[in-house]
N, C-alpha and C positions, 0 to 999 in steps of 0.2 A: 387465278383469273387470266384467261388467255386472250381476251379481246384487247384492242388497242384504244379503247374508250369511244369507239365510233357509236356504239349503242348508247353510251352515256350522254353523248351530244344531244341526241333526240329528246332526252328527258330534261336536260339542263339549259338548253338554249333559251335565252331571254326573249321576251316578246319583240323587243326592238330588233334583235338579230333576225328573227323570223320575218319582220317587216322588210329588212334588207334583202333577204332571200327572195321575197315576193317581187321586190323591185327589180332585182337582177334577172329573175326568171322571166320577167315580162318582156325582156328583149330577146327575141329568138336570134339564132345565127343568121336568119334571113335578113334581119334588120341591121344588127351591129355585132361584129365579132368581139369587140374589145372596148366597149364604151364604159367610162366611169359613171356610176350612178350619181345623180345630182341630188343627194340627200345627206348634207353635211352632218346634221345632228345624229342621224342613225349611224353614219360612218364613225363619227367621233366616239359614240358609245361602244362600237365594236372593238375599238382599239384604245379604250380608256384605261385599261389596266391589264395585268398579266392574265387574270382569269378569263376575261372577255376575249383577249387575243388568242388564248389557247383554244377557245371554242372556234374561232375563225380558222385556226390551224387545222382543226379536224374537219371543218367544212371543206378545206382544200383536199384533204385525204379522201373525202367521201365520194369523189368522182372516179376513184380507181374502179375499173370494171370488175363485176362480180364473177370472177373466174371459177369460184367454187360452186357456182350455180349452173345447172344444166343449160339453161337458156343464155346465161350471161357469159359463158365461155364459148366464144365463137368457134374456135378450132375443134372443140370436142365433137360436135355433130355436123359441122358444115362441110366436111370432106367425105371420106370413104371408110373411116376407121371404125365407126359405130353406126349401126342402123337400128331404127325403132319401128314399131307397128304404125299403121296408118292413123290410128286413133289412139291417143294416150290421154288418160283423164287427168293426170296430176300436173301436167305442165304443157304449155304451148311453146314448143321449141322452134322458133322461126329459123334458127340457124340450120336446122334439119329440114323442116317442111318447105322452106323457101330456097335457101342457098344450095344445100346438098341435092335438092330435087330440080335444080336448074330453073327456078322461078324468080330469081332476083329481078328487080325492075327499077326504073329511074323515076317513076311517078311517086312511089312511096317505098324507098329502099328499106329492106329489113336490116336490123342491127346498124341503124343510122347514127353512128357516133359523131358525125359532123354536126347534126342538128339536135340529136338527142331524142330520137323517136324509134318506135318499133323494137322494144327490148334493148335499148341502148341509152347510155348516159350522155348528156351534152358536153363533150370534152372541151369545146371552145369556151363554154361557160365555166368549166373547171379551171381552164387557163386564165380566164378573166378574174376569177377569185384569187388565183395565185398572184397575179399582177397587183391586185388591190392589197393583198397581204404584204407583198414585198415593198410596195410604195410606202406603206405605213410603218412597217417594222424596221426597214432600213433607215428610217428617219430617226436619228438619235434624240430628237427633241420630243418624241412621243413615247408613251408607255414607260414612264419614269421608274416604275417598280420592277421592270423586267431586267433580270441580271444579264450581264453581257454574254456570258458563256451560253446561257439558254437562248438569248436573242440570236447569236450566231448559229446555233444548232437549228433553230426553227427556220431561219432564213435558208440554210442549206437544205433542209427537208423540202421546203416549198419550191426552191429552185429545181430540186430533183423531180418533184411532182410535175412541175411545169414542163420539164424536159421529157418526162415519161408520157405525158398526154400528147405532146407533139410527136413522139416516137410512135405511139399507138395509132395515131391518125396517119402518119407517114406509111406505116406498114400496110394499112388498109387502102389508102387513097393515092399513094405515091406523092407527087408534089402537092404541098399544102401552103396556105398562107402562114407566115411566121408572126405570131402575136406576142411580140417582145414587150411592148408597152401598151397600156390602155390609152385610148384616145379620149380627150375631154368632150363634154357634152356640146361644146361649141364647134366640134369638128364639122367640116363641110361634108356635103353629100358625097363628093368625089373621094374624100379622105377615107370614109368608112367603107367604100367599095374596094375591099382588099383584093390583091391578086395572088395567085398561086406562084410559089417560088420554085426554082429548079431543085431537083432532088439533092444534088451535091451540096447546095447551099443549106438546105434543111438539115442534112446530116451534120454538117459542120456546126451549125447553130446549136443543135441538140447536144453534140459532143462537147461543145464549149460550155454549155450550162452544166453538164455533168462534171466537167473538170472544175468549174467554179465552186460547185457545192461539195466536192469530195473532202476537202481538208477539214471542214467543220462538222462533219458527221461522226457519230461515235463508231468505234470499231466493233463493240459488242453492246447489247442491251443489258444494262445492269438491273433496271427495274422491271423484272420479268412479270410481275403481277399486272402491270398496267401498260407496258410499252412494247410487248412482243408484236411484231408486224410493222413497227416503225422502220424508217430507212436507216441503213448502216453504210459504212464504207464498202462492205462486200456487195451489198445490193447495188450500190452506185456503179461499181466497176463491172459487175455482171451485166447490167443493162447497157453499159457502154459497149461491152463485147458483143452483145446481141445486136445492137444498132450497127456496129461496124461490120459484123458478119452479113447483115442484110444488105448493107451498102456494097459489099464486095461480091455478092452473089449474082448469078446471071440475070435475074429480073431487073436489078438496078445498075449493073455494071456492064456497059457496052451493049445494051439491049437495042438492037436496030428496029425492033417492032414499033418503037416510039420515035422514029426518026423525024416525023412531022408533027410531033406533039409540042405545041408552043402555047405560051400565054398570050394575052391580048396585046402585049408589047412586042410580040415576035420573038421572045426569048425561048430557046429550046429548053424544055423542062426535064429531059433525060439526056445525059451525056452518052452518046452512042459509041464512044471510043472506049474499048476495054482497057482498064488500068490494073495491071497485076499488083501494083503497090498497095491497092486496097486490101488484098489478102494479107499482106505483111502487117498492115495497120491493124487488121482484125485479129491476127495471131498475137501481136504484141499486147493488144487490149485484153484478150482472153488469158494470156499468161499473167498479166498484171492482176486480173480478177482471181486467178488461182492462188497467186501469192498472197493477195489480201485475204482471201477466204482461209488460207492456212494460218495466217497471223491471228485470225479470229477463231481458230481451232475448229473450223468446219472440216468434216471428213466423211468419207463414204460410210453409210449406215450398215452396221452388222448386228444381227439379232444374236444376243449372247446369253440371255437368261430365260431358258425355256420354262414354261409353267407346268409341263408334264413331259413324259417320255417322248423324245423326238430324235429321229435319225439325222445324220449329217445332211442328207438330201433335203429334209424338211427345214433345217436350220438355214440352208442357202435360200430356199424359197421364202422363208419368213423375212430374211434380210431384204429381198427384192420387194416384197409387199410393204414392209415397214418403212422403206425409204420414202414412200409416198404417204402412208397412212399413220405412221407413228408420230404422235403429237410432238412438234418442235424437236425432232431428232437433229443430230449434229449435221446431217447432210443438207437440211433445208436452209438455204441462204435467205430467201424471202418467202414467208408464209403469209397468206392473205386471209384475214378474218372478217372482211367487210361484207355487208349484205348477207344473203343466204349462204350458209356454209354447206357442209357435206351430208346432212341428214337425208334429204330427198335424193341426192345423188347416190348414196349407198343403197337406199331402198330400191332405186331404179335398176341397180346392177344385180341385186341379190335374187337368186332363184329359190323356190321352195325346196327345202331339204328334208323336212320331217313334218309330222302331223301337228306339231305345236306351232308351226309358222302359218301365217295367213296371207292372202293376197293383198291385204291392206298394209302389210309391212314389208313384203318381198315381191316386187313387181316384175323382176327378171326381164326388163324391157330394153336394156342397152346391150345390143348384140354385135359382137365382132363378125364381119363377113368372112367368108372362106379365104379371100385374098389376103386378109390380115393374118389369119391362121397360118398361111403358107410362108409368111415373112420370117417367122421364128426359125432359128437354126435347128439342125439335128443335135443330138447330145455330143457330137464331135465338134460342135462349134463352127460349122460351116453351113451355107445354105443347103436346103434339102435337095435342090436340083443339082448341086455340085458334089454331094457326098458320094465318094466312089465305093464305099463299103456298105452303104444302106440304100435300099431301093424304095423310093417313094412314088414311083410312076403310077401305080394304081392306088391312089390315095383313099378310095372308098372300099378297098378290099377288107373283108371282115376278119377280125382276129380276137381271140379270147385272152384276157389278161391272166398271167401266171402269178403264183404266190410271191415270186421274186419282185413283182411289180406292184405290190400291194400298197405302197406309199402313195402312188399316183393313180391307181386304178382299183376298182372293185374286182376282186379276184373272181374269175370265171364269168365275167360280164363281157359281152360281145360289143366291140366298138370298132371304129374305122382305123385303118392302118395309119392315116396321117396323124392320129393322136398319139401314136407310140414313138419311142426313141427320140423324143424332142428334148431340147435344153430346158434347164430349170426355169428360165424366164417365161417359157410357154406355160408351164404348170403353175407358176406363181401368178400369172396375169390372166389366164383364160380358164373358164370352166367349160366342161363338155360332157356329153352323155357317157356315163361310165367312169367319169373322173372323180377324184376325191376333192372335197372342199373342207379345209380345216377351220374350225371355229374354237374359240376359247371355252365355250360352254359344253364341250364334248363330254358326255357322261363317262366314257371308257378311259379317258385321260391318257391316251396313247395315239400317236399320229396316224398309224396305219388303220385305226378304227374310225377315221374321219368320215363325215357324211359323204354320200355318193350322189352326184347329180344324175337323175334319171329323167331324160328329156323326151323320150318318144311319146307319141300321142297316148293319152290315158295315164301316163306315169306322173308322179308327184311334181316333178320340176317343169313339166310341159306348160304349166299355167292353167288357171281355172276361170279366167274371166276375159272379157273383151279387152284387148290391148295390153294385157298383163302377161306377156310371154316373149320368148326370144324368137325373132323372125328367122334366124340362121341356125339355131340349135347350139349356139355358143353364148357364153356369159362373160361379163367383164369383172373378173375376180379382183384385179389389181387395185381397184379404187375402194374396196370394202375393207374397213379395219377389222381384223380378225377377232377383236374383242367385242364388236357390235353384236347385239342379239336382236332377233326379228320375230319374237313371239308376240302374243297379244299385248304383253307388258314390255314391249321392246325397249331396249336401251342402246341407242346409236351413239357410238363413241366418235364424236365429230373431231375433225382435225383441220388445222389451217391449210388452205389449198397451197401446195408447194409451187408457187409461181416460178421460182428458180431453185434448183437444187444443184449440188456440186457436180453430179454426173453430167448434167447438161453443159456446164462450163468446160469440163474435160473434153466433151465431144466437140464443142465449139472450137476449142484450141486445136484439137487434132485435125479438124476439117480445114481451118484456115491455114495452119502450118503446112499441111500436105499440099494445098494449092499454091502456097508461097515457095516451098522448098522441096516438095516431093516427100516420099515416105521415110523421113529421117527418124532418128532414135526417139525423139519426144513424141512423135505421132504414135508410134507403137506403145510407148510407155503409158500414156494416158488411156488409150483404148484397152490395153491389157489390164490396167487397174480395175476398170469396169467389168471386164470379162472374168477376172479372178473372183470378184464378188459373186458372179453368177455361176461359179464352179467350172469355168471353161479354161482350157489351155490358152497360151498366147496365140495371137493371130499367126505369127510365123510358124509355130509348131502345128497348129490346127490345119493350116493350108498345106503344109509340107506332108503331113501324115494322111490327111483324109480327103483333100479336095482333088477333083480331076483337073483343076487349074492351079497348080501349086505356085506358079510364078506371079499370080495375081497381086499379092501384097508388095511386090518389088517395083511396081510402076505407079506413077501418080494417078493414072486413070483407073487402074485396078484398085488402088487404095481408096480412091474417091468412092467407088461403088461399095466397097466394104464399109466405109464410114457412113455413107447414107443409110445402109441397111442397119448398122449398129444403132444409129439414131432412131430409126423406125422401130426397132425392138426395145431399146432401153427406155425411150421416152413414149412408148405406146400408151394410148388412152389418156394422155395428159394435155391434149389440145395443141401439140407441137407439130404433128405430121402435116396438118392442113397448111400451116404457114411455110413449112419446109418445102412442100411440093410446089408452092407458089414461087418462093425465092429461087429454087433450083430450076424453075420452068419445066417441071415434070408434070404439073397438074393437067396439062392438055392430054397427056397420055393416061395417067392413073385415074383421073376423074372422068374419063370416057370409057372406062371398063365397066362391065356389069357388076352389080352387087349380087352375090350368090350365097346360098346356104344349103343346108340339107332339107329334104322334104319332111318338114316337121309334123305334117298331118298323118304320118304313117306310124303304125304300131310295130310292124315287122322290121327287123334290123336291115335286111336286104333292101326293102323298099324305102326305109328312112334314109339310108346313106346313098342317096342319089342327089347329085348337085342340081340345084334349081335356081333359076334366075329370079331374083326378088325385085330388082329395079335396074333399068338401064340409065346410068347417069349421062349427063350431057354438059360438057364444059367447052365454051367457045373462046378461042384465043385470038387476039390478045385481050378481048373484052373482059373476060371474067377474072383476069389477074388483078384487076383493081376494082374497088367499089364504085358504083355510080354516085354522082352528086344528084340530090333530088332536084327535079325540075324547078321547084319553087326557089331554090337557092340561085339558080341561073337567071330566073326572072327578076328577082329582087336586086341581085348584084350582077350587072352586065359586064363586070371585069373578070368574072370567073369563066373558065372554060371546062367543058365536060370531058371526062375520061374517054379515050378512044374506044369506039365500038358501041358506046351508049348514046 
């Protein structure tokens, strides 16, 4: 059993706890961010014994955003990494239809985690639950049957959740109110009109909560039947690293775009003076996260037990795919099983590959644009525009696959030059016309006989119904578990969404350390560990042998560019790129580029392989770097100020 009891809560919550939830939800953030409900009898029951208290613990967990869900994972579709058809029948993904298409607004913001509307959970309500839990469970005169060790662990978990919800809001909105304690029902009108606090103060508060909770968290989950997905020391340290990396990045570190952004007391909400020490703090936090993960025996995932005949190339690609989709593999530091998991997500990625599959099980609608296809390296491990031995200038030039390329291509099938001579992460993460797609139910039981994606108009993978097709001609292979089947009697092998995996922490450390000290040995070490899993040579060797800019890894600026690209490749299609583009302040460039793909309505290869603009994105800076507060929030609470540009 791989859930963390969140489903069990819904079945077992007593009626009185349900009444409590109704009381709490009746107060919107417009009214009170942190008011204690005035219902002593209900509250006493919620913390009357260990069983009831545990139910409330899982209520606190239940506000974690549903990142394994297409609509619940903001970063998955809100940027430029995946594009979908105009009409899609199985979900309404506002992160794509509103944010990615430049239609965010302040009247009714989408993904409104401040108030809990428009495909978002009310995180301030979640924080209020955490405060109620802590006020009761930290009181040693309550819950007499709760053992001390369990009490300490539960307090630590809820402190972490409280910190995480603050972090999630900070990443979206910038300066936020700090809801450290719940106010009593007798609080004055002025007391409940909370103010936004400066970014640095928010970061320090969240980091402090994470440090407070660290010691009492378990290093590993021993009860794997019921507790996988619960907070561990490794999760705690990784989120602290993510927090401090955000704090050190250009969006929050010395950003002069917000020089006039103040709260109603005149306090400057962004420190516009660049602080290089923030990078050192982020590097130290990331290294601590790596050390903690190693103590918990987390390691990069390698696929080692093939179910049938596989070449070394396929084994590498299976390691890359499995790092995300293999259930509870050793690389996953925090897997999320709350809410909708990955069944719909996998269907939305999967193209039709054979006549036994149907459009009701394989939608093929999550499409990487050409700009993302270009991000992946050549098989030499350098950017395709830098490779001095391979020519990618005419990316649409047609070429026929040879028998030597049969693992990745249908032999004698004609496809575009850009699909050839790419690194293993490209073939593991992206499906394309003429490319192979390996599944566990393959009849021939040998990797080079894998199914072929045939995506031109009229072919099987092109889609057979409105909105069930790839708009670019590419498919998101990475998020599909290779053991999932998509026939009429489909069996989707769900997995916990990898909110944090070890490769991400390695990349965070390399980035922060490079900014703090330049391209020192550890920067290379942790990048090369990731590249080795992908079958690539070290950065130093690859750039020396194959790049037309061999000195690039020797400077901080050059290594910065390499690290950013490594993150874009390694963390592709995991909802990370969107947030990275924001914190690096690159969104104004990348999200103003057109979304393009092949001319998918063509049957002939020469006509099909013509680059076509699908959508022209529009990102307005600095406005779109931060979420707008809903107008209603500002009307009810006159102490709040709107984000610049909104």
